C-alpha positions, 0 to 999 in steps of 0.5 A: 922516141922508141926502143928497139933490139938490134937491127933486123936482117930484113931490108924491107922491114925495120922490125920483126915485131911491133907490141901494141898494149894498154901501158897502164895495164901491162907496160911495167909487168907482162909487156916489159917481160915479153919485150925483153924476152923477144930482145934476148932471142935476137927478135927486133921489137918495137915498143913505144916509150912511155914518154911518147907524147899522147894525142888525139891521133897516133903519131907518125912514128907509131904508124911507121913502126906498125907498117915496117913490122913483120908481126904485131903482137896485141896484148889485150888487157882489161882496158885495152879497148877503152883507149882511143890510142889502142884502138887507132893502133889496132886499126892500123895493124888490121890494115897492115894485116890485110894490105901487107900481109902482116901477121898478128898475134893476139894475147889476152892478158888477165881477162875473164873470158 
């Protein structure tokens, strides 16, 4: 269901990084390169599989991956905010930032600021 790099040395967190992104905007370019670069550095990174079934709410597997990550990298692209799925991920990420002290790194990709 999900891809991840080698197991993390942390016993409390399953992943070092959770990647949140709009698949159709960045999956096959920026986010793929970022994922591979993180993995090459030994950073245990969660990225959702493009075959992951979409629904009205994010899956329990994604919620667990967010909750069990030390960092979330949010790749904010042109269409990120138009995705209900992405916004639900972002809400969960912010909840974890507040309650679990998860760190969040935003990346603005190909956006006019």
